[in-house]
N, C-alpha and C positions, 0 to 999 in steps of 0.2 A: 404238263401245264399245272401251275399252282392253282389251288382252289380259290374261288372268288372271295375277295376280302382278305386273303393272306398276302404276306409280303416276305420275300427273301432278299436280304441285303446282298448286293454284289460283293464278290469275293474281295475286291480291292478295298472295300469300305470296312471290312471286318477288323483289320488292325487299328484303324482310326477309331472305330466304335469302342474297341477294347481299351484303347488309350484314354478316351474320354471318360469311360466308366471308371478307370483307375483314378483319373484326375478328380472326378466327382466324388469318389469314395474318399480320396485323400482330403479334399476340401471339407467334406462332412466330418471326417475324423478330426481334422484340425479345429473345426468349429466346436466339436464335442469336447476336445481337449481344452479349448479356451474357456468353455462354459463350466467344465468340471474342475479345472485347476484352481488351487487355493488363490483367492484374490490378494493383491498387494494392498495392504491397508496403509492409508495416509491420514494423519491427524489434521483436522481443520479446527483451529482453536481461536475463536473470536467471541466478542460480546453479542449474544443473541437477545439479551435483555439488559435493562439499566440504561443510564444516560448515553453510553457509547453505542447502543444498538442502532441509533440513527445513522451511524457511519459504518459500523462493522458488519451489519447484515449484508451489505452490498459486496463486501470482500468475500463472504461465503458464496454468494451468487457467482462471482467471477471464477473462483477456484473450482466450483462444481461444474461450470461450463467447460473449463479447460479439461477437467477429468472426463467429462462426457465425450468431448471431441476425441481425446486420446483413445478411449474405449471403443468408439465407433470405428477407429482405424486398426483395431486389433489389440489394443491395450499395450502392455509392456512385458517383454520376456514371455509372450504367449499367455499372459494372465491379465485379468481385469483389474482395474484400480478401484478400490472400495474406500470412499471417504468416510471417516469416522468423525462426526461433528461434535464438538464439545463447546459448552457455553461458559465463557469466563465471567459472565454476569456483571461486567464493568467493575469487578472487584479483584484487586491484585492477588490476595491469597488464594482466591478461587482459581485464578489462572494457573498458579503454581500447582495446586492439587490436581487440576484437570490435565496439565501437562504430564505429571507423573502417572496418572491413570492411563493416559494414552500410550505411554511408553511401556509401563509394567504390565497392565492388564490387557490392553488392546494390541500390543506388539506392533505399533505402527512403524513404517520404514522411515518416515520423515514427518515433521510438523510444519504446516504453514500457519503462522499465527501472529496475533497481537495487533493492536493499533497504537495504544499509548506506550510511551517509554516506561512508565511505571509497571505496566504488565510485562513488558519484555524483560526488564531488569529483575523482576520477580521470577520469571520463568527461566532465565539464562542459567542460574546455578543448577536447576533441575536437568536441563539439557546437557550441561557439561558433566554432571555427576554420572549420568548414564551413557555418556559418549554418543549421544544422539545428534541429529542435525535438524536445525530449524531454519526456515526462510522467513525473513521479516520484511514484508512488502510495503513499508510505510516510511515516508520522509521523517527524519528525526534529527536529534541534536548532535549526532556523532559522539565523539569522546568515548568510543568503545570499539573494541575489536575482539570479539569472542571467537575462538577457533571453531566453535560449533554452530555459528550463525552466519548465514549468507545474507547480506543486507542489500536488498534490491531497491529499496526506497532511496530518496535523495539524502546526501550528506549536506551539512550547512553551506558549503561553498557551491552547491548545486541548486539551492533554493533561497535561503534567507539572505545570504550575502548579495546575490544578484538582485533580489527584491529591493534591498536598500539602495543599491546603486541606481536601479531604474527609478525608484521613487525620488531620489535626490535629483535626477536629471529631469523628471517630468512633473513632480508635484510640489516640491519645496524642500527646505533644509531643516525645519523644526519637527522633530519626531517625538511621538508619544508611543510607548510600548505597553500593550496589555495582553495578558494571557491567563489561562487557567492555572491554578496553583499546584503544579506538580513538576516533575523533573524536566520534561521536554520544554515547556515555555520558560521556566527559570533559566535553563541552560542556553537556549537559543537567544534569550534576551541578553545574557552576558556576551554572547558572540556578537549580537547586534550592537551592543554598546561599544565594544571594541572597534567595530567597523565604522560606526557613526563618528567616533572620535578620530579614527584614522582618515576619514574622508573630509574632515573639517566641518561636519554638520553639527546640529545642536540637539541634545536630548532634553526635552522639557517636562518629562514625566514618565512614570512607570507604575503599573497597577496589576493586581492579580485577583481573579475571581475564584472562589472556592470551587473545587471540581463538582460539576453537576448543579451548581447553585444558580438561582435567578436573581440573586441580590446584587444588582449591578448599578443601582441608582447613584451611590456615592462615587463610584469610579467614573461614571459619565459626568457627574458634576465637576470632578477634578479635571477631566479632559477638557470640558468646556472652559473652565477657568484658565487652563494652561495655554489655550489658543495655539495648538500645533498646526502645522501645514498638512500633516499626514499622520494617521494612526496605523501602526503595524500590529496586527492582531494574531495571537496564537490561542485564542479562545476556542475550545472544542465542544462538541456535542450539543446538548439541549441548551446550554448557557447562551449560545448564539442567538436564540430566539429573543430572549430578554435583552441582550446587549444591543442588537441592531434596532429593536423597537424603542429602547430607551434613547438611543441617539436621535432617532426620528422625532420622538416626543420632545426632545430638548432643542429641536430646531437645527440639529447637526446632520443635514442631508448630505448626500455624496458630493453635490456641487459646492457645498460650503466646507466640508471636512471629509475628504476621501479616506476610506479604510482599505488597507491592503492586507488581506488575510492569507496566511500560509497554512490554513486548516480547512477552508471551505472549498469544495468542488461542486460540480454539477449535481451529484447525487444528494448532497446535503441540502441544496437549494430546493429540492422537492418538498422538504419538511420545514422550510423557513419562510418567514413573511417577505415575499419578493418585493412588495412595495417599499419595505425598509432597506432592502439590499441593492436595489437597482442603482447602477452608476458607480458602485464600489468595485474594488478590484480583488482578484485572486491570483496568487503566484504559485505555479506548480510546474511540473515537468511534462505533463500531458493534459490536453483538453480534447474533448471529443471532436472539436472543429478541425483538428489537425488533418491535413489531406495526405494520406499515404494509402497505397493499395491494401496493406495489411490492416490498417485502421478501418477501412471500409468493410473488409471482410469480418473483422471483429465486431463492429457495430451491427452488421446484419445478423450475425449469429446470436449476439447478445439479445437483440430485440425479438428475434424469432423465438427464443426460449422464454424470455421474461415479459414480452409485450412491447408493442410499438411505441408506447409512451415512456418507456424506461430510458434513462440517460446513463452515460458512463462518466467516469472521472479518473483522476490520476491513480487513486488507490485501487480502483476497480481494474484498470488496465495493468497496473503493476502486479496485483494479485494474480491476474490471469496469466501474464507472461512468466511469473515466477514458477508456476506449476509446469509450464511448457519447458522452461529452462532446466528444471530438475529432470523431467522426463527425457529430454534430449541427452543428458549426461548418463542416465540409467541405460538408455538404448545403446549409447556408444560403448559403455563399459560392459554391457551385458551382465550387470551385477547390481545388487542392492546394497552391497557393502558400503557402509557409511563413509569411511575414509576414501575409498576409491571414487565414490560419487562426488564427494566434496572436492577432491583434487581436480576431477574432470570439469565440474561446474566453474572452477576458476579459470578455465581456458575457453569457456563457451562464448559465442556471439550469437544473438538471436534477432531475427526480424520481428520486432515487437510493434504494437500499434503506433507508438510514437516515432519509430525508426529503429536503427540498429542499437541494440543494448548489449553490453558485454560486462563480465565480472572482472574487476581488477584483481590480479592474483596476489598483489602485495597487501591489500587491505580487506579483501572479501566484500567490498562494496561495488556497486554498479556504476558504470559510466552512464550518465543521464543528460538529456537536453533540458532546456528551461524556457518557460513562456510566462507572460503576464496576460491575463484576460480581464475584460470588463463585463460585469454582470448586467444582462439586458432585462427589460421588463417582462419578457416571456420566460424568464428563468434559465435561459441559456447563457453561455459565456462566449464572448467574442474575443478572439486572440488579437491583442494590440501590439505585442512585441514578442519576439522569440529569438533564441540562439539556435541556429540551424546546424548544430554539431553537438555531439556528446561531450560533456565536461568531465574531466578526470576527478574522481572522488578524493577529498581530503578530509578524513574523519576528525582529525585534530587540527583546528585552525591555528595558524602559526602566530597569532597575536599573543599566545601564551605557550609555555612549554607543556609537554604532556604531563609532567609532574604537577604543574600548577593547575591544569584542568582536573587531574585526578584529585588533588587536594580540595578543589572547589566542590566536586561531587561528594566527596567523603564528608565534608563539613555540612553540606545540605542534608545528606542522609542521616547523619547523627543528630542534627538539629530537629529533624522530624521523628526522632525516636526509632530509628531503624526502619524507616519507610521511604518510599520514593514519591510520596505525595504528602502535602501538608495535611495533617489530621485535624487541624483546628481552623475553623472559619473566623477570619478577623472581623472585629466589630465595625 
């Protein structure tokens, strides 16, 4: 008889116990290997300071959430993902320097980066020089196809052109265009002008605000004098505070003159004067009010990490699914080789917060849906119209040839002294 307090396992249980011990040891060894293996570095390149921080800090939040979720499930290739965050400081040359540092000194496997097209166009030659890959998760003007960039944000035919068509159907036919004075607003306004003419609508004015400036009074005076039915706005960053407040002060509330913005989402509204924005519109490919199971999961995880009062927006959702799209390609290839991962990303489809998103292999742009939302007094956006299917990306609008669009960009770049933003504020 065994001594009191001792226990001898039945013989039949011994193989099972041994097997469990082996499994446990293997799991422990796997965890140890995961924690000891060199991490996979990825570059996160956005403006953490300056006028664009109001928008780009949220992109960092989204990308970090996606990385955290991937790491919680074992990382990639048995390794953790380590984000290396760089601050572009809302300054185009700084973006280029930081991109080079991430590639050369930090040895990142990919860069997720930029908001403004001026920063992207400054970074692109660096990415191409080193044969690296960048994912650009922001709606933009198109007119570009770099072999080293995957464009997950909307092309013009997926955002600005549908915004014009919706505005013409619901708000009126007299348009006024206003934007910040750099390559994206200048370019999409050219696309908008072509579209307005093609649809038989009227352009009654066009204005630009120096990047980061609050000097908006003269532009608002000209808007008031032109008496448009609708203003299409590509004003970005902190300038929106002054712009919408000036409209309100001039008696141009949303019920009298609606503004349709292609740059303001729910995240920006947290830092803007809601009393001046309520009733105006926003045109994007994602709003947090979209009802999909994946969006509900995404919202829950985002708020669990950053707080129940946080909101999401198109650029947040796009930044988030961009990381997951890259990770899916790495997992399928079982490799970090830039060219292999790029090719595989061009075949990927992902269940994103807005619905299914895929990368078009011919253009390296993503198929995206489109919605129009109305800004509510509580700072949320109510979806008032939507396209319930992904739209094929067309980065070069057919209103002009590719050569004509390239000539337009070159002339603007040269006019600004080899920059992608106007260096001089107009009087």
